[in-house]
VOFI-689409 format. One record per residue: x, y, z of N, C-alpha, C, O in turn; residue number from 0. Coordinates in steps of 0.2 Angstrom, whole numbers. Atoms other than C-alpha are relative to their C-alpha. Layout:
SITE    nX    nY    nZ   caX   caY   caZ    cX    cY    cZ    oX    oY    oZ   i
SITE     X     Y     Z     X     Y     Z     X     Y     Z     X     Y     Z NUM
...
This chain:
SITE    nX    nY    nZ   caX   caY   caZ    cX    cY    cZ    oX    oY    oZ   i
SITE     4    -6     0     0     0     0     4     6     0    10     6     1   0
SITE    -4    -7     0     6    18    -3    -1     4     6    -5     2    10   1
SITE     0    -4    -6     9    30    11    -7     4     1    -9     4     6   2
SITE     7    -3    -1    -7    40     8    -6    -4     2   -10    -3     6   3
SITE     5     5    -2   -18    25     8     1    -3     7    -4    -3    11   4
SITE    -1     2    -7    -9    19    24    -3     6     6    -6     4    10   5
SITE     2    -5    -4   -12    36    32    -7     0     1   -10     1     6   6
SITE     7     0     0   -30    36    27    -3    -6     4    -8    -5     8   7
SITE     2     6    -4   -32    18    34     0     2     8    -4     0    11   8
SITE    -1    -1    -7   -25    24    51    -5     5     2    -8     4     8   9
SITE     5    -5    -2   -37    39    51    -6    -3     1   -10    -2     6  10
SITE     5     4     0   -51    27    48    -1    -4     6    -6    -3    10  11
SITE     0     5    -6   -46    15    62     0     5     6    -4     3    11  12
SITE     1    -4    -6   -44    30    74    -7     2     1    -9     2     7  13
SITE     7    -2    -1   -62    35    71    -4    -6     3    -8    -5     7  14
SITE     4     6    -3   -68    17    74     2    -1     7    -2    -3    11  15
SITE    -3     1    -7   -57    16    90    -4     5     4    -7     3    10  16
SITE     3    -5    -4   -64    33    96    -8    -2     1   -11    -1     7  17
SITE     7     2    -1   -82    27    93    -1    -5     5    -5    -5     9  18
SITE     0     5    -4   -79    11   102     1     2     8    -2     0    12  19
SITE    -2    -2    -6   -71    20   117    -6     4     3    -7     3     9  20
SITE     6    -4    -2   -86    32   118    -6    -5     2    -9    -5     8  21
SITE     4     5    -1   -97    16   118     1    -3     7    -3    -4    11  22
SITE    -2     3    -6   -87     8   132    -1     5     6    -4     3    11  23
SITE     1    -5    -5   -87    24   142    -8     1     2    -9     2     8  24
SITE     7     0    -1  -106    25   141    -2    -6     4    -6    -5     9  25
SITE     2     6    -3  -108     7   147     3     0     7    -1    -1    12  26
SITE    -3    -1    -7   -96    10   162    -4     5     4    -5     3    10  27
SITE     3    -5    -3  -105    26   166    -7    -3     3    -9    -2     9  28
SITE     6     3    -2  -122    17   166     1    -6     6    -3    -6    11  29
SITE    -1     5    -5  -115     2   176     2     3     7    -1     0    12  30
SITE    -1    -3    -6  -108    13   189    -6     4     4    -7     4    10  31
SITE     6    -3    -3  -124    23   191    -5    -5     3    -8    -4     8  32
SITE     4     5    -3  -134     7   194     3    -3     6    -1    -5    10  33
SITE    -2     2    -7  -122     1   207    -1     5     5    -3     3    11  34
SITE     1    -5    -5  -123    17   216    -7     0     2    -9     1     8  35
SITE     7     0    -1  -142    16   215    -2    -6     4    -7    -5     8  36
SITE     2     6    -4  -142    -1   222     4     0     7     4    -5    11  37
SITE    -4     0    -7  -130     4   237     6    -3    -1     9    -4     4  38
SITE    -6     4     1  -115    -5   229     6     5    -2     4    10    -5  39
SITE    -5    -5     2   -98     2   227     1     1    -8     0    -4   -12  40
SITE    -1    -1     7   -95    10   210     6    -2    -3     6    -4    -9  41
SITE    -7     3     2   -77     5   209     1    -7     2     1    -8     8  42
SITE    -2     7    -2   -73   -14   209     7    -1    -3     8    -2    -9  43
SITE    -7     2     2   -54   -16   208     1    -6    -3     5    -7    -8  44
SITE    -2     6     3   -55   -34   205    -3    -1    -7    -1    -5   -10  45
SITE     2     0     6   -66   -31   190     5     3    -5     7     0   -11  46
SITE    -5    -3     5   -53   -19   183     7    -5    -1    10    -5    -6  47
SITE    -6     5     1   -39   -32   187    -1    -5    -5     4    -7    -9  48
SITE     2     5     5   -48   -45   177     0     2    -7     3    -1   -11  49
SITE     0    -2     6   -50   -34   163     7     1    -3     9     0    -9  50
SITE    -7    -1     2   -32   -29   162     4    -7    -1     8    -7    -6  51
SITE    -4     7     1   -26   -47   164    -3    -3    -6     1    -6    -9  52
SITE     3     4     6   -38   -53   150     3     4    -6     5     0   -11  53
SITE    -2    -3     6   -32   -40   138     8    -1    -1    10    -2    -7  54
SITE    -8     1     0   -13   -42   142     1    -7    -3     6    -8    -7  55
SITE    -1     7     2   -15   -61   140    -2    -1    -7     1    -6   -11  56
SITE     2     1     7   -23   -59   123     3     5    -5     1     6   -10  57
SITE    -4    -5     5   -10   -47   116     4    -4    -4    10    -6    -2  58
SITE    -3     4     5    -5   -57   101     3     4    -6     6     1   -10  59
SITE    -2    -4     6    -1   -43    89     6     3     1    10     1     6  60
SITE    -7    -3    -1    14   -32    87     1     4     6     6     4     9  61
SITE    -1    -3    -7    10   -23   103     1    -5     6    -3   -10     6  62
SITE    -1     5    -5    17   -32   118    -5     1     5    -9     6     6  63
SITE     5     0    -5     7   -36   133     1     6     5    -4     9     8  64
SITE    -1    -5    -4    15   -22   143    -3     7    -3    -6    10     0  65
SITE     3    -5     3    10    -9   130    -8     0     0   -11     5     1  66
SITE     7     1    -1    -8   -16   130    -2     2     6    -7     5     7  67
SITE     1    -1    -6    -8   -16   148    -1     8     2    -5    10     5  68
SITE     0    -7    -1    -4     3   149    -5     4    -3    -8     8    -1  69
SITE     6    -3     3   -16     8   136    -7    -1     2   -11     4     3  70
SITE     7     1    -3   -31    -1   144     0     2     7    -6     4     9  71
SITE     0    -3    -7   -26     5   161    -2     7    -1    -6    10     4  72
SITE     3    -7     0   -29    23   155    -7     0    -3   -10     5    -2  73
SITE     7     0     2   -45    18   146    -4    -1     6    -9     2     7  74
SITE     4     1    -6   -51    11   162     0     6     5    -6     8     7  75
SITE     0    -6    -4   -45    26   172    -5     5    -3    -8     8     1  76
SITE     5    -5     3   -54    38   160    -7    -2     2   -11     3     4  77
SITE     7     2    -1   -70    28   161    -2     0     7    -8     2     8  78
SITE     2    -1    -7   -70    27   179    -1     7     3    -6     8     7  79
SITE     1    -7    -2   -68    45   181    -7     3    -1   -10     8     2  80
SITE     7    -2     2   -85    47   173    -5    -1     5   -11     2     5  81
SITE     4     2    -5   -94    39   187     0     4     6    -5     7     9  82
SITE     0    -4    -6   -87    47   202     8     1     1    13    -3     0  83
SITE    -7    -1    -1   -70    56   206     3    -5     5     0    -6    10  84
SITE    -4     5    -4   -57    44   214     6     4     3    10     7    -1  85
SITE    -6    -3    -3   -44    50   227     4    -6     3     2   -11     6  86
SITE    -5     6    -2   -29    39   230     6     3     4    10     7     1  87
SITE    -5    -3    -5   -17    43   245     6    -5    -1     5   -11    -3  88
SITE    -7     4     1     2    37   243     5     4     4     5     9     6  89
SITE    -6    -3    -4    18    40   252     4     4    -5     8     1    -9  90
SITE    -3    -5     4    25    55   243     7     2     1    10    -1     5  91
SITE     4    -4     4    30    66   236     0    -4    -7     1   -10    -7  92
SITE     0     2     6    29    64   217     6    -4    -3    11    -2    -1  93
SITE    -5     4     4    39    50   207     4    -4     5     9    -6     4  94
SITE    -3     6    -4    43    40   222    -3    -6    -3    -7    -6    -7  95
SITE     2     6     3    41    22   219    -8    -2     2   -11    -6    -1  96
SITE     7     1    -2    24    22   229    -4     4    -6    -9     2    -8  97
SITE     3    -4     6    19    36   216    -1    -4    -6    -7    -5    -9  98
SITE     0     4     7    24    25   201    -5    -6     1    -8    -7    -4  99
SITE     5     6    -1    15    10   208    -7     2     0   -11    -1    -4 100
SITE     7    -2     0    -1    20   211    -1     2    -8    -7    -1   -10 101
SITE     2    -2     7     0    27   193    -1    -6    -4    -5    -7    -9 102
SITE     1     6     4     3     9   186    -7    -3     1    -9    -7    -3 103
SITE     6     4    -2   -13     3   195    -6     5    -2   -11     2    -5 104
SITE     6    -4     1   -25    18   194     0     5    -6    -5     7    -8 105
SITE     0    -4     6   -19    28   179     0     8     2     1    10     8 106
SITE    -1    -8    -1   -19    47   177    -6     4     2    -5     9     4 107
SITE     7    -4     0   -38    51   178    -2    -1     7    -8    -2     8 108
SITE     2     0    -6   -38    51   197     4     5     4     9     8     1 109
SITE    -3    -5    -4   -34    63   211     5    -3     4     3    -8     8 110
SITE    -5     3    -4   -18    58   219     2     5     6     3    11     6 111
SITE    -1    -4    -6   -14    64   237     6    -3     4     6    -8     7 112
SITE    -6     2    -3     4    63   242     0     2     7    -2     7     9 113
SITE     0    -1    -7     7    61   261     7    -1     2    11    -4    -2 114
SITE    -7     0    -2    23    62   271     1    -7     4     7    -9     5 115
SITE    -2     6    -4    21    45   281    -5    -6    -2   -10    -4    -5 116
SITE     5     7     0    13    27   280    -6     1     4   -12     0     2 117
SITE     6    -2    -5     2    32   295    -4     5    -4   -10     4    -3 118
SITE     4    -5     3    -4    46   285    -5    -2    -5   -11     0    -6 119
SITE     4     4     5   -10    35   271    -6    -3     3   -11    -3     0 120
SITE     5     3    -4   -20    25   283    -5     5     2   -11     4     2 121
SITE     5    -5    -3   -28    41   291    -4     2    -6   -10     3    -5 122
SITE     4    -2     5   -33    47   274    -6    -4    -2   -11    -2    -4 123
SITE     5     5     2   -42    31   270    -5    -1     6   -11    -1     5 124
SITE     4     1    -6   -49    28   288    -5     5     1   -10     4     4 125
SITE     4    -7    -1   -56    46   289    -4     1    -6    -8     6    -6 126
SITE     4    -1     6   -64    44   272     2     5    -4    -3     8    -8 127
SITE    -2    -6     4   -54    58   264     3    -3    -7     3     0   -12 128
SITE    -2     3     7   -47    46   250    -4    -7     0    -4   -11     6 129
SITE     3     7     0   -56    30   244     5    -5     0     3   -11     3 130
SITE    -5     5     0   -40    21   242     7     3     2     8     8     2 131
SITE    -7    -2    -2   -22    21   249     4    -6    -3     2   -11    -3 132
SITE    -5     5     2    -7    13   243     6     0     5     9     5     6 133
SITE    -5     0    -5     6     7   255     5    -6    -2     3   -12    -4 134
SITE    -4     6     1    22    -4   253     0    -5     5     0    -3    11 135
SITE     0     6    -5    21   -21   261     6    -4     1     8    -5     6 136
SITE    -6     4    -1    37   -30   257     4     1    -6     2     3   -12 137
SITE    -5     0     6    53   -29   246     3    -7    -1     5   -10     4 138
SITE    -2     6     1    60   -44   238     8    -1     3    10    -6     4 139
SITE    -7     0    -2    78   -39   244     0     2     8     4    -2    11 140
SITE    -1    -1    -7    75   -31   261    -6    -3     4    -5    -2    11 141
SITE     6     3    -4    59   -40   267    -5     5     1    -7    10    -2 142
SITE     6    -3    -2    45   -33   277     1     8     0     7    10     1 143
SITE     0    -7    -1    40   -14   278    -3     1     7    -9     0     7 144
SITE     2     0    -7    39   -12   297    -6     5     1   -10     3     4 145
SITE     5    -5    -2    29     4   297    -7    -2    -2   -12    -1     1 146
SITE     7     2     3    15    -3   286    -3    -6     5    -8    -6     7 147
SITE     3     5    -5    14   -19   298    -2     3     6    -7     1     9 148
SITE     2    -3    -7    14    -8   313    -7     4    -1   -11     3     4 149
SITE     7    -3     1    -1     2   306    -6    -5    -1   -12    -3     1 150
SITE     5     5     0   -11   -14   303    -1    -2     6    -7    -4     8 151
SITE     1     2    -7    -9   -19   321    -4     6     3    -8     4     8 152
SITE     4    -6    -3   -15    -1   326    -7     2    -2   -11     3     1 153
SITE     6    -2     3   -28     3   314    -2    -5    -7    -1    -3   -12 154
SITE     1     4     6   -33   -12   303    -5     2    -5   -10     5    -4 155
SITE     3    -3     6   -38    -7   286    -1    -6    -5     3   -10    -5 156
SITE     1     6     4   -45   -19   273     4     2    -7     4     7   -10 157
SITE    -4     1     5   -34   -24   259    -5    -2    -6    -8    -7    -5 158
SITE     4     2     6   -43   -24   242     3    -1    -6     0    -2   -12 159
SITE    -5     1     6   -29   -25   230     7     0     1     9     3     6 160
SITE    -7     0    -1   -11   -26   227     4     2    -7     1     1   -12 161
SITE    -5    -2     6     3   -20   215     7    -3     2     9    -2     7 162
SITE    -7     2    -1    19   -28   213     5     3    -5     4     2   -11 163
SITE    -4    -4     5    32   -16   205     7    -2     0    10    -3     5 164
SITE    -6     1     1    48   -20   198     5     6     2     3    11    -1 165
SITE    -4    -7    -2    61    -8   206     7     0    -3    11    -4    -2 166
SITE    -6    -1     3    75    -2   195     3     6     2    -1    11     1 167
SITE    -3    -6    -3    86    11   203     5     2    -5     9    -1    -9 168
SITE    -5    -3     5    96    23   193     4     6     5     1     8    10 169
SITE    -4    -5    -4   110    35   199    -1     6    -5     0     6   -11 170
SITE     2    -6     4   105    52   194     4     6     3     6     6     9 171
SITE    -4    -5    -2   116    68   195     0     6    -5    -2     4   -11 172
SITE    -1    -6     5   120    85   186     8     1    -1    10     6    -4 173
SITE    -7     0     1   139    81   186     2    -7    -2    -2   -12    -2 174
SITE    -3     7     2   150    67   180     1    -4     6     2    -2    12 175
SITE    -1     5    -5   152    51   190     7     2     4     7     2    10 176
SITE    -6    -1    -4   170    56   195     0     6     5     4     7     9 177
SITE     1    -6    -4   163    72   203    -4    -1     6    -6     4     9 178
SITE     5     1    -5   151    64   214     3    -1     7     8    -5     8 179
SITE    -3     0    -7   155    66   233    -6    -3     5    -4    -5    11 180
SITE     5     2    -5   138    62   241    -6    -4    -5    -7    -2   -10 181
SITE     5     3     4   124    50   236    -6     0     5    -6    -3    11 182
SITE     6    -1    -4   106    53   243    -5    -5    -2    -5    -6    -8 183
SITE     6     4     2    92    41   244    -3    -3     7    -1    -2    12 184
SITE     3     4    -6    80    31   256     5    -6     2     8    -9    -2 185
SITE    -5     5    -3    89    19   267    -1    -7    -4     4   -10    -5 186
SITE     1     6     3    80     4   258     4     0    -7     7    -5    -9 187
SITE    -2     0     7    86    10   240     8     0     1    11    -4    -3 188
SITE    -7     0     0   104    13   247     2    -8     1     7   -10    -1 189
SITE    -2     7    -1   104    -5   254     0    -4    -6     4    -8    -7 190
SITE     1     5     6    98   -13   238     5     2    -5     6    -2   -10 191
SITE    -5    -2     4   112    -4   229     7    -1     3    12     2     0 192
SITE    -6     0    -4   126    -7   242     6    -2    -4    12     1    -4 193
SITE    -6     3     4   137   -18   231     2     4    -5     8     6    -6 194
SITE    -2    -4     5   136    -7   216     4     6     2     9     8     0 195
SITE    -3    -7    -2   140     9   226     7    -2     3    12     2     1 196
SITE    -7     2    -3   155     0   235     5    -1    -6    11     1    -5 197
SITE    -4     2     6   162    -5   218     2     6    -4     7     7    -6 198
SITE    -1    -6     5   159    11   208     1     6     3     4    11     0 199
SITE    -1    -6    -3   158    25   221     2    -1     8    -1     1    12 200
SITE    -2     1    -7   168    19   236     2     5     4     3     5    11 201
SITE    -2    -6    -4   173    36   242    -6     5     2    -5     9     6 202
SITE     6    -4    -1   156    44   241    -3    -1     7    -4    -7     9 203
SITE     4     1    -6   146    47   257    -7     0    -2   -10     4    -5 204
SITE     7     2     1   129    39   258    -4     4     5    -2     3    11 205
SITE     4    -4    -5   116    50   265    -7    -2    -1   -10    -2    -6 206
SITE     6     2     0    99    44   270    -5     5     0    -4    10     5 207
SITE     6    -5     0    83    55   266    -6    -4     0    -6   -10     0 208
SITE     6     3    -1    65    52   268    -3    -3    -6    -8    -7    -6 209
SITE     2     3     7    61    48   249     5     1    -5    10     5    -5 210
SITE    -4     0     6    69    45   233    -1     6    -4     4     9    -7 211
SITE     1    -7     3    61    61   226     3     5     3     6    10     0 212
SITE    -4    -5    -4    69    71   240     7     0    -2    10     5    -3 213
SITE    -7     2     2    85    63   235     2     4    -7     7     7    -8 214
SITE    -1    -3     6    83    69   217     0     7     0     3    10    -4 215
SITE    -1    -7    -1    79    86   222     6     3     3     8     8     1 216
SITE    -7    -3    -4    95    88   233     5    -1    -6     9     3    -6 217
SITE    -5     0     5   105    81   218    -1     5    -5     4     7    -8 218
SITE     1    -5     5    97    94   207     3     7     3     6    11     0 219
SITE    -2    -6    -3   102   108   220     7     0     2    11     5     3 220
SITE    -7     0    -3   119   102   227     5    -1    -5     4    -6    -8 221
SITE    -5     2     4   135   102   218     3    -6     3     4    -7     9 222
SITE    -3     6    -2   143    85   219    -4    -5     2    -2   -10     5 223
SITE     4     5    -3   128    76   224    -4    -4    -5    -4    -2   -11 224
SITE     3     4     5   119    62   216    -6    -3     4    -6    -3    10 225
SITE     6     4    -3   103    52   220    -1    -7    -3     1    -8    -9 226
SITE     3     7     3    97    34   218    -8     1     1   -11     2     6 227
SITE     8     0     1    79    35   212    -2    -3    -6     2    -6   -10 228
SITE     3     3     6    68    30   198     2     5    -6     3    11    -5 229
SITE    -1    -5     6    72    37   180    -4     5    -1    -3    11    -3 230
SITE     6    -5     1    55    46   180     2     6     5     1    11     3 231
SITE    -1    -6    -4    61    57   195     6     3    -3     6     9    -2 232
SITE    -6    -4     3    77    61   186    -2     4    -6     0    10    -6 233
SITE     3    -4     5    67    67   171    -3     6     3    -3    11     0 234
SITE     4    -6    -3    56    77   182     4     6     3     3    11     2 235
SITE    -4    -4    -3    70    85   191     6     3    -4    10     6    -2 236
SITE    -5    -3     5    81    88   175     7    -3     2    12     1     0 237
SITE    -7     3    -2    95    76   181     2    -5    -6    -2    -8    -9 238
SITE    -2     5     4   106    66   170     1    -8     3     2    -9     9 239
SITE     0     7    -2   106    47   171     7    -2    -1    10    -3    -6 240
SITE    -7     2     0   123    42   176     1    -7    -1     6   -10    -4 241
SITE     0     7     1   120    24   177    -8    -3     2   -11     0     6 242
SITE     6     3    -1   104    13   176     0    -7     3     5   -11     2 243
SITE     1     6    -2    98    -3   184     6    -2     5     9    -7     4 244
SITE    -6     1    -4   111    -2   198    -2    -4     6     2    -5    11 245
SITE     2     4    -6   101   -13   210     4    -6     0     6    -9    -6 246
SITE    -4     6     0   111   -28   216    -4    -6    -2    -1   -11    -5 247
SITE     5     6     1    96   -40   214    -4     2    -6    -8     6    -6 248
SITE     4    -1     6    90   -40   196    -7    -1     0   -10     3    -3 249
SITE     7     1    -1    74   -47   202    -4     4     5    -9     2     8 250
SITE     2    -4    -5    71   -33   214    -7     2    -1    -9     5    -6 251
SITE     7    -2     1    52   -30   217    -2     3     7     0     0    12 252
SITE     4    -2    -6    41   -21   230    -7    -1    -1   -10     0    -6 253
SITE     7     2     0    24   -27   234    -4     5     4    -2     6    10 254
SITE     4    -5    -3    11   -13   238    -7    -3     1   -10    -7    -3 255
SITE     7     2    -1    -6   -16   246    -4     6    -1    -2    12     1 256
SITE     5    -5     1   -21    -6   241    -5     0     6    -8    -5     6 257
SITE     5     0    -6   -31    -2   257    -6     5    -2    -5    10    -5 258
SITE     6    -4     1   -49     5   257    -5    -4    -4    -4   -10    -6 259
SITE     5     3     5   -64     2   246    -4    -6     4    -3    -6    10 260
SITE     5     5    -3   -76   -13   249     4    -7    -2     9    -8    -4 261
SITE    -3     7     1   -73   -32   249     0    -2    -7    -4     0   -11 262
SITE    -1     2     8   -66   -39   233    -4    -6    -1    -3   -11     3 263
SITE     3     5     2   -77   -51   225     5    -6    -2    11    -5    -4 264
SITE    -4     5     2   -70   -69   221     1     0    -7    -4     1   -11 265
SITE    -1     0     7   -61   -70   205     2    -7    -3     2    -8    -9 266
SITE    -3     6     2   -54   -88   205     7     0     0    10    -6     0 267
SITE    -7    -1    -1   -37   -82   207     2     5     5     5    10     4 268
SITE     0    -5    -5   -36   -74   224     5    -2     5     7    -7     6 269
SITE    -4     1    -7   -26   -72   240    -4     3     5    -8     8     4 270
SITE     4    -3    -6   -32   -68   257     6     1     6    10    -3     7 271
SITE    -4    -2    -5   -22   -59   271    -3     0     7    -9     3     7 272
SITE     2     0    -7   -24   -62   290     5     2     4    11     1     3 273
SITE    -4    -2    -5   -16   -55   305    -3    -4     7    -9    -4     8 274
SITE     2     3    -7   -17   -65   322     5     0     5    11     1     4 275
SITE    -4     1    -6   -10   -66   339    -2    -6     4    -7    -7     5 276
SITE     1     6    -4    -7   -82   349     2     0     7     6     5     8 277
SITE    -3     1    -7    -4   -87   367     7    -1     0    10    -4    -5 278
SITE    -7     1     0    14   -86   371     2    -6     5     3    -5    10 279
SITE    -2     6    -3    17  -104   375     3    -5    -5     1    -4   -11 280
SITE    -2     5     5    25  -119   367    -5    -3    -4   -10    -5    -2 281
SITE     4     4     5    18  -126   351    -6     3    -3   -10     1    -7 282
SITE     7    -3     3     4  -113   348     1     2    -8    -3     1   -12 283
SITE    -1    -2     8    12  -107   331     0    -6    -4    -3    -6    -9 284
SITE     0     6     5    14  -125   325    -7    -2     0    -9    -5    -5 285
SITE     7     2     1    -4  -129   330    -4     5    -5    -8     2    -8 286
SITE     3    -5     5    -9  -113   320     1    -2    -7    -3    -2   -11 287
SITE    -2     2     7     1  -118   305    -3    -6    -3    -5    -7    -9 288
SITE     3     6     2    -7  -135   305    -7     1    -3    -9    -4    -6 289
SITE     7    -1     2   -24  -128   302     0     2    -7    -5     0   -11 290
SITE    -1    -1     7   -18  -122   285     1    -6    -4    -2    -7    -9 291
SITE    -1     6     3   -11  -139   281    -6    -4    -1    -7    -7    -6 292
SITE     6     4     0   -27  -147   286    -5     2    -5    -8    -3    -7 293
SITE     4    -3     5   -37  -136   275     3     0    -8    -1     3   -12 294
SITE    -3     0     6   -25  -138   260     1     6    -3     0     7    -9 295
SITE    -1    -6     2   -21  -120   260     7     2    -1    11     0     4 296
SITE    -7    -1     1    -5  -114   253     2     7     2    -2    11     1 297
SITE    -2    -6    -2     4  -100   261     5     3    -4    10     0    -6 298
SITE    -4    -3     5    12   -87   250     4     6     4     8     9     0 299
SITE    -3    -5    -4    18   -75   264    -1    -1     7    -6    -2     9 300
SITE     2     0    -7    21   -75   283     6     4     3    12     4     1 301
SITE    -4    -5    -3    29   -62   294    -2     0     8    -8     0     9 302
SITE     2    -2    -7    30   -59   313     2     7     2     7     9    -1 303
SITE    -1    -6    -3    29   -43   322    -1     1     7    -6    -1     9 304
SITE     1     0    -7    32   -39   340    -6     4     2    -8    10     0 305
SITE     5    -3    -3    17   -34   350     3     5     5     6     4    10 306
SITE    -3    -6    -4    21   -17   358    -1    -1     7    -7    -3     9 307
SITE     1     1    -8    24   -18   377    -1    -7     2    -2    -8     8 308
SITE     1     7    -2    23   -37   377     6    -4    -2     6    -6    -8 309
SITE    -6     3     2    40   -45   378    -1    -8    -2    -5   -11     2 310
SITE     1     7     2    40   -61   368    -6    -2    -4    -7    -7    -6 311
SITE     6     1     3    23   -59   361     0     3    -7     4     8    -9 312
SITE     0    -3     7    20   -57   342    -6     0    -4   -11    -4    -2 313
SITE     5     1     5     8   -54   329     3    -3    -6     9    -2    -7 314
SITE    -2     3     6     8   -65   314    -4     2    -6   -10     3    -6 315
SITE     3    -1     6     4   -60   296     1    -6    -4     7    -8    -5 316
SITE    -1     5     5     0   -73   283    -4     2    -6    -9     5    -5 317
SITE     4    -1     7    -6   -73   265    -1    -7    -3     4   -10    -3 318
SITE     1     7     2   -14   -89   258    -3     1    -7    -7     6    -8 319
SITE     3     1     6   -20   -94   241    -7    -2     1    -9    -7     4 320
SITE     7     0    -2   -39   -92   241    -4     5     1     0    10     3 321
SITE     4    -5    -1   -53   -81   244    -4    -1     6    -6    -7     8 322
SITE     3     1    -7   -62   -78   261    -7    -2    -1    -9    -5     4 323
SITE     7     3     1   -79   -83   254     1    -8    -1    -4   -11    -1 324
SITE     0     7     1   -72  -101   250     0    -4     7     2    -1    12 325
SITE     1     3    -6   -77  -114   262     6    -2     4     6    -2    10 326
SITE    -5     2    -4   -61  -121   266     5     6     3     8     6     8 327
SITE    -3    -6    -3   -54  -103   269    -4     2     6    -1     3    12 328
SITE     5    -2    -6   -69   -99   281     1    -5     5     2    -3    11 329
SITE    -1     5    -5   -66  -116   290     7     2     3     7     2    10 330
SITE    -7    -2    -3   -47  -111   292     0     5     5     2     5    10 331
SITE     0    -6    -4   -51   -94   298    -4    -1     7    -2     1    12 332
SITE     4     1    -6   -64  -100   310     4    -4     6     4    -3    12 333
SITE    -4     4    -5   -52  -113   318     6     4     3     7     3     8 334
SITE    -6    -5    -2   -38  -100   319    -3     5     5     1     7    10 335
SITE     3    -5    -5   -50   -88   328    -1    -4     7     0     0    12 336
SITE     1     3    -6   -53  -101   341     6    -1     4     6    -1    10 337
SITE    -6     1    -3   -35  -102   345     4     7     1     9     7     4 338
SITE    -3    -6     1   -31   -84   343    -2     5     6    -8     5     8 339
SITE     1    -5    -4   -30   -70   356    -3     6    -4    -8    10    -1 340
SITE     3    -5     4   -34   -58   342     1    -2    -7     6    -5    -9 341
SITE     0     2     7   -38   -61   324    -3     6    -5    -9     8    -3 342
SITE     2    -5     5   -40   -48   309     0    -3    -7     6    -5    -9 343
SITE     0     2     7   -46   -53   292     2     6    -4    -2    11    -4 344
SITE    -2    -6     3   -37   -40   282    -3     1    -7    -3     6   -10 345
SITE     3    -1     7   -45   -44   265     2    -6    -5     7    -9    -4 346
SITE    -2     5     6   -45   -55   249     0     5    -6    -3    10    -6 347
SITE    -1    -4     5   -39   -48   233     3    -4    -6     7    -9    -4 348
SITE    -3     4     5   -34   -54   216     8    -1    -1    11     4     1 349
SITE    -7     1     1   -17   -61   213     2     4    -7    -2     4   -12 350
SITE    -2    -4     6    -7   -50   201     7    -2    -2    11    -5     2 351
SITE    -7     0     3     9   -51   190     4     6     2     1    12     2 352
SITE    -4    -7    -1    24   -39   193    -1     4    -6    -1     1   -12 353
SITE     0    -5     6    23   -24   182     7     4     0    10     5     5 354
SITE    -7    -4     1    39   -14   175    -1     6     3    -6    10     2 355
SITE     0    -7    -3    44     1   185     1     5    -4     1    11    -2 356
C-alpha cells in the first residue's frame, strides 16, 4: 500500500477506536450509576484487574502485553472518572516508587494525594478523605516494611488489591560520576544498591533521606551530589542518568497493598491476608500452621511483628491462596479464631503479576 492509503487507513481506524471508546465509556457510566443506586461500590478493583489481565493475555499482535496493559489502564482510568472522582493517597512526594506503583494501577485520571508517612496514608483512608491508599508491604531484597505492619496492628484497614512493582534504581546527578561526593536516597534504596556503590563509588558519602524524590531534588540543588531514584524522578528534576539498573538484585520488586474500598469479590485467582496473635506458650504457632495444612491452603507470605509492650509476644501476618468466601478458607479462619487472642481478616484480593517500574 502507498503512504497516503496507509495514512487514510490509520485515520479511519482512529475514528472506529474513538467510537468504541465512547460506547465503552457510556456502558461503564451506566453500570456505575446502577451500582450506586443499588448501594453498591461504583469502583470494583477486582473487575479492573480481571479486565487488565484478560487484554494483556490476549495481546498477540505487534503490541506487547506491557503496552496493551498501559493503554487499557488509561482507558479504564478515564471511564472510571465519569462515574465518580477517585482519590488515592500514597507515600509522597511525586515520582517516589509508591507514586509510580499508584500510577501503574490507577492511571492518570484520579486525584492523587501525596502524604509524608505511611501512617498518614492509613489516616486518609480511614477518615474517608481518600477512597484508596497505597502502602508498601514488602521488598524482595529487604523484606517486610515495618511501618506498614505496625499500622495494620494499630488501625486495621481492608486490603482490596495489590501492586507488585519491579524496582529499577538509577544513579542521577548533574555532574560526571568522577565528581560525585555524596549519594542521597532512602535507606532501603541505598541498601539495595550497596554492592554497586561500594564498587563504583567507594569514596562517596551515603546520606539517608525520607524519599527517593527528595534525593533527586537534593541532587539537582547541590554540587557534587547524586541520587538513587527512579528514572522518572530524574526526568522530572532535570537530572542526567549516570547509570541505570544499579540494584544488586536484578529481580528486585516491591509489593504494595491497596487499602480501602469494599470487599473484593471472588475471581478464582485470589489471595487472602490475615493477622493474628497467639498465646505465648510452646507449640501454639505449630498448631496454628497445622490448620492451613489440614485445609490444604498454601501460604504465600508469613511475617512476625512484635506486640508493643509485650515481651516475647508477636502478631503473625499470613497470606494464603484462596478467597475468604471459599469454604475451606472460612473453616481455616474459624479454627484459627478459636486459637487466637486476636484475629483480623485483612482482606481478599486478586493475585497479580509484577509490572515494570
